[in-house]
N, C-alpha and C positions, 0 to 999 in steps of 0.2 A: 251739353248732354254727355254724361259719362258713358264709356264703352261698356257693353254687356260683359259680364264676368263669365267667361267660358267654363271655368273650373266648377261652377255651381251645377251646370248641366252635366259635366263629366261625372261629378259626384252623384248626381241623380241617376245616371246610367248605371254606375257601380252599385248603388243601393237597390235598384230594381233587379239587377242580375243576382245580387245576394239574396233578395227575397224569393226569386225564382228557384234558386238552389234550395233554400230552406223549405219552401212550400212543396216542391216536388218530392223532397225527402219525406215529408210528413204524409203526403197522399199516396205515393207509390211504394214506399217502404225503405227500410234502412238495415236490412239483414246483411251480415257479412263482415268484411274487413274492418278491424278496429281503427287502423290509422286513417282510413278514408272517412269513417264516422267522426273521428276527432277533428279532421280537417273541416268537414261540413258543419260541425257544431260551432265552429268559430263564428259563423254568420247568424246563429240563433239569436233573434231579438235585436241584433246590432244593425243589420241591414234595414229593418223596419224603423228602428230608432233614427237612423240617419235620414231615411225618407221623410219622417215627420219633422225633424229639425230643419230640413231643406224647405218644407212647407212654410215654416215660420220665417225663414230668410226671404222666401218669395213674397210673402205678405208685406214684409218690411220694405222690400224693393218697390212694391206697388204703391206704397203709401208715403215713403220718405219725403219726396219733394212737396207733397201737399201739406204734410205736418210741419216741415221746416218753414214753408212760406205762409203758414197759417191760412191756407186756401181751403175754406170750409166747403165750397161748392165741389172742388176737385176731390176732397176727402170723402164727402157724402157719396159721390159717384163710385169711388173705390170701395167704400164700405158696403154699398148696395151690391156691387159686383161680387165681392167676397161672399156676402150672404147668399146670393143666388148660386154661386159655385158650390158653396157648402151644401145647399139643398140638393143640387144636381148630383153631387157625389154621394150624398146620403141615399138618394133614390137608386142610383146605379148599384151601390154596395148592397142594399137590401134586396134588390131585384134578383140577385143570383146567390143569395145566402144559403138557399136550400142545397145548392151543389157545392158551395164553397163557404163552410161555416166560419173559417178563420179570416174572412174579409176584413180589411183594415179601413176601407173607404168610408163606411158609415160612422166609424169612430172618428176618423180624420175630419169629417164634416162638423162634428161637435167641437173638436179642438179649434177649428177655424172660427166657429161661432163664438166661442169663449174669447179668442184672441181679438175679435172685433170689439168686445167690451173694453179691452185694454189698449186699444190703438193709440190713444193720446195720453196714456199714463206715462209717468216718469220711468226711465230705464230701471231705476232702483225698485219701483213698484212691480214691474214686470218680473224681475229676478226674484223678489221676495215672494210673489204669488206662485212662481214655479217651485221654489224651495218649500213653501207651505204645503203644496200638493204632494210633494215627495215625502215629507215628514208626516203628513196626516195619514198616509196610507197604512203604515203599521198600526196606527191607533184604531183605524176602522176594523182591522183584523181582530182586534180584541173584542169588538162588539158583534161582528158578523162572521159566520163561518165561510171561509173562502171556497169550500167544496160544494156549497149549496147549488143544486141544479146540474152539477157536473157528473158525467160518467167518464172518468179519465182513461178508462181502458179503450173506449171507442171514440173519445173526444166529442161525444154528443152532449148537448145542453138540453136537459129534459123540458123545462118550461119556458123556452125562449120566446114563444109566441103568446105568452100571457103578459099582461101589463107589468106585474111585479117582476117576473122573470126577465123581461126585456130590459127594464130599467136597471135591475141588479147586474145583468150581463154588461150593459152599456157603461155603467159608472163604476162598477166594483170588481167583478170577477170574470169578465169576458177575456178574449184573447189580447185586447189592447185597451183596457178600461180607461175611461175619461179621467178618473182619479187613479193613478198619478200621471198617466201618459201625456196629458195636456202640457205638462212641464217641458216635454221635448220641443213642442211647437213654440212655447214661450221663450225658451233659451235660444231657439233659432231666430225668433223675432228680435230678441235683444241683440244677437250677433249681426243680423241684417241691418241694424240701425247704426253700426259702426262703419268706419271708413275701410271698406273692403279692397280699396285700391292701394292701401298703405301696407307695403310688404313687411315692414318692421312689426306692425301689429299682427299681421297674419302669421308670421314666423313665431312670434311670442305665444300666440294662442296654440299653434301647432305643438310647440315643445311642452307647454304646460299640460295640454290635453294628452299627448302621447305618454308623458311621464306619469300622469294621474292614472291613465288606463293600465299601464304596466304595473304600477303600484297596487291598484285594486285587484287586478288578476292574481298577482303574486300573493297578496295578503289573503285573498279568498282561498287560494289553493293551499297555502301553508297552514292557515287556521283550521281548515277541514282536516288536513293530514294530521296535524298535531292533536286536535281534540278527539278524532275518531280512533287514534292509536291503532290503525291498521284494521279496524273492524268495519267490514263492508256495509253492514246494515246501519251502523252509526254514521258512517260517511254519507250514506244516502239521505238520512234524516237531516244531517247538518247542511247538506247541499241545498235543501229547501230554504234555509235561513241565511247561510253564509255564501251560497253559490251565486254565480252571476247569470243564472237562467231567468228568462223573462216572466215565468209564471210560478209564483206570484211576483209582481213587479215591486220588490222591496227596494229600499234606498241603495243598497249595494249594486243592484242591477241598474237602477236609474242613473246613478253617477257614472257607472261604467259605460252605459249607453251614450250619455251626453259626451263623455270624454272621447270615446272612439269616433262618434259622429263628427265632433269638431276636428279631431286629428285627420280624419279622411277628407273632410270638406276643405280644410286649410291646405292640406297636401295637394289636393286637386287644383285649388286656386293657383298655388305657386308653380306646380308642374305645367298646368295648361297655359299659364302666362309665358313661361319660358319656351315651351315647345308648341306655340300657338298653331304653327303650320304643319305640325306632325300629322300624318294620316290617321294614326290610332286615336289621337286626341280629337281630331275632327269627327271621326266615326262615333266616338263616345259622346261628344257634344251633341251630335244630331240624335243619337239614341236617347239621351236624357231629355231632349225636347219632346219626345213621344212617350214619356214615362207612363202616363195614364193609360194610353192605348195598350202598351205592353203589359201593364199590370192586369188589365181586364183580359187581354188576349191569352196570357199564360194560364188563366183559369178556364176560359171558354174553349180555346183552341188547344193549348198545351196539354191540359189535363183531359180535355174532351176526347182527343185523338186516342190516347192510351186506353181510356175507359171504354171507348167504342170497340177497340180491337180486343182488349183483355179485361172484360168486366169483372171476371172472378179473381183476377190476380192483383187487384188494387190493394195496396198496403202490404203486399207479399214480395215485392221486387227486392233485388239486392241494392245496397247503398251505391254500388258502382253504377248500376243502371240509372238510378235517380240522378246522380251527379252528371254522368255523361249526357243524359237526355237534357238536363237543365242547361248544360254548356252549349249543346248543339242548338237548342231552342233559342238561347241568348244570341248565338252567332247569326241565326236567321233573323232575329229582331234587329241586330246591327245592320245587316245587309238591307233589310226592308227600310230601315230609317234612312240609309244613304240614298236609296232609289227614290223613296217618297219625298225627301227634302229637296231633291233636284227639281221637283215639279210643284210642291206645295209648301206653304210656310208653316202650317201647323199639322199635327198628327190627326188621324180620322176622328178619334174621340175628343181630342183637344178642340178641333174645329167645331164639332157639335156643341161642346160645352160653351165655347165663346159665342156661337150664334145665339144660343138660348139665354145666355147670362149677360149679354151686352147691356 
């Protein structure tokens, strides 16, 4: 029995904290200081991408031994469990979408369902499937209008609760559409099938990913600067195509997201292995194990508290307030995780999910 890889839970904690920062900024407001805005924008789409890549790794770790030993009974149990968890997450995500339209869980459920279909496929097939989704997306944009259904001023999706609108949002132009976002979970699944105890492999992936990320960021920035020739309006338009923003999720964003996710995850694996008994690593490890609880809590509790106190100020707060509140909320999550894990093995929502989906 191989040892649990602490770094994966550490990376999961960082991904959730990154998502809390991004989401609080969207909901509460980002007026004010430019340098704080620039700092906060680093997390846009990247924390969520890392979260989804980690889901793929989790699925691989759940199924690796059954696939390796060709144990069909064990594999079927794992497959059913993943399918039930996907359904559970879909229901949880949809249940509060009226208060949190940018929910990722109901998308996440579909990515998981698609991964089930590829569980026993060759690694090459998994990677080719992921690349196909990334490359197919710009082709879809030539057939369909990305802005259909959207009011980008208010971030409202007009026909979300109609069949056509729901499917369009889910697969094509929602916050985290199935095409191409499923590529993140598939790359994670591929990565989770490798030998994650092999430091040489982990270091190699870290350097390739970090260099790729820096290269894409630099190329994106320089090409926009060069082509816009200092014209702000032109720069804004070029940003849509050549930028690394998650909406729309064009190939440049997708490869950027995959590379930063792998860089963060591999760095966490290496650091956590080296400083296994460090108190910060231990705290983040326990926080990562409660990631689902904290994702739902940041919407229901984190956003709910501010909305209850300042209902008219939502969206009008300064960027400084949004970031500080996100960090304070994250610290409370870490403290809660440390206390909770002293008494219980799984987080509150994780426990419910396991009970229902056994």
